Every structure is written in C-alpha cells, then in structure tokens.
C-alpha angles and dihedrals in degrees: 000000000000118000122210084214101190090047088055099044091046087053091047090049095054094035101049117061116254087231084084097098143163120252089267091055096257113143112247099170093121091049095047092042094051090050092051090047091055090047093054093044091053092045095049101035106026097212117191092208127033127181127189101214113209138205103235084171116017093188108033113205092226089063092046091050089058097041111014091196093062108133088333093140091061093058111109098177129022121180138158092236099056145021124279112274122219116237102247126174109265094241094048104054093065088054096058095075087048090055089049093050093047092050089049095051093045092051096237109148115250110190129184136151130215112254092021140093124228087256089066092048088051092049093049094047090045090052091051098046117107096195136042119311128205112198112200111202145133088214114100092200087080090064083088089076095057108123118162093191090060096036096248114155135166118224103205115193114234097172117003106313093291088086111046129175106224103216114202131150093277091055094047092049094048092046101037109007092241141093127233099284090040090060089072091061091043092051096048095046093047093040125215119241093195089062097037092246107149098203122198109310111251096014114107130176097280094048091046092052092049092050091051091048087053102044105021104234144357092282090052091050093050092048088054089057087063094044112082089198093059116108101247125133114244087248095051092046089050096046092047092046090051091049098055094113091053095043089052095060104024096082090062091049095046098040114085116238115256099189106056114153103238130188121245112273143159112243096186113122107244121236091199129032117266093224111020095176094055089043093055090049091051090047090052097043097045102032095245100136099116099041091047095048090051090051095046093049088052092050093049091045 
C-alpha cells in the first residue's frame, strides 16, 4: 500500500475540525486525521507493506522548465534567493513536521526523493513491486498506474477513507473510455487547472475521450491532424495544430517518473513502534493518545 501522504493529510486537515488541538492549543487536526486514515486503511485492507510517499519537491524544476504554468497558481512566494513555496493553510504547515516525527517513531516508512514529487515515488515503487499494489490518493493523475494484469489499483477517497472508490481498468473504461496509460493522454488533452496544465483549447474531457477512441492515442490524434482524410472538425484540427508545442512536452510532465533514485528503506508495516519513548512524548505533547492507541492496537492485531 502506497500513500500519497500530502493528499491524505490535506484531506484530513479540511475534513477534521480545527477544534482538534494539542494541550497547548495548537491545531493537530491533520495529524490526528492522518493517523485515523492509516488505522482505517490497515483495518480494511490488511497490507503487509505500507509506505508514506513524500513530496520532497512538490513543483520540480524539470516539470516547470517544460510547462512554466505547472502548479504556478499554488506558489505563494517566489524569490531569486530561495525555492518556490507552496501556499499551505497557516495552521497546516506547523503540523507537517509533527506528522514526520510520528511516522518516524512509529516505524512507518516515509520515502521521498529530492527533485521529485510523491507521485514519482509512487510510480517508481509501483514499477518495482512484484505483487499487488494499492495506491491511496485523492489525485486522479495516478489513475495512469492502474493495471489489472499486475494488480495495480487506485483507492480514491470519496469521504474520509471509509468510502473509497476502487479504481480499476473497468471503472476507468466506464468513466473515461480509457485504460491506465490512456489516462495520461486524456489528462493532457483535457488539461487540469489544479496542476496548471492548460490542455488543448476547446477540447474537454468528452471530446478528448472521443478522439482517443477514434485515433487510439495521442500520437494517432496528432497524425490525424496532418491527414486531410481524418475525421476531425476544422476547429479540432486547428486547435490541435496550434497546440503542437504543448503536446510535445506535456506527456513528460503528466507521466509519473518510474526511475526515481530512492534511499534504502524497510516497507514492512511495523507491529510495534520503532521508538516507543519518543512516540509517548509526541502523544503527550500533541494530544495524540487516542489516535495513536487505535493505530497501535490495529498494527498489533
């Protein structure tokens, strides 16, 4: 089981009231919510291995070089002296180090790589895995990794993590008319405002799906632009022709990396905390006793 950790703690932050606070009054709703998410996932799915995949770089420069608008709207501060900073709610950012400390004390693997997003870590670990993989994320981009033959599914939270959309190839075909790899072409044609991907003007999700059904893949669609016999409307042909530069680079931006250099780590889900003393201190300082006890009981079970 691979967790898109930031996706989950953002959901926890917005789904758990900020009245959930530590003894000193600091909000810990994201921390508590994430711990409860992990407890529920382990209870319901019984993974042998679980990895909290991490955004060491939420906006990698190599993606920005290809498409400058990539996640640009999320940038709060941009200076020549330091990296871009993601716009994070004021009461969430102080909780992220607490999440890191708690995962470390529990012994749950937290894995990131400089210059890469959690999506890329997930893509690399999915490619390496020899058995089934469940990817837990609220990011539809990771639908591209769905592969029934290899047991790759995306568990997409609809409400907390108690209600998960199990995304397999049948679901993708019914919803979008594509398989996992085809979702890359659909996403870049349609665009994604949340990631700053412009898409091809005038081509929405339904049109993109129809074009992919007619011409197979992005390469087939662009070949059709150059074929006067191909059944494209004049407007579609014009828009696609004008978008050639974008279409040439967008696949590399949208496709998750599969070859990220990762540190050595143990993915096994612990049955006992790695550092009980530190965990006890964290539980006391941040008021996490109940959430941690539920998770520890589940891990021991």
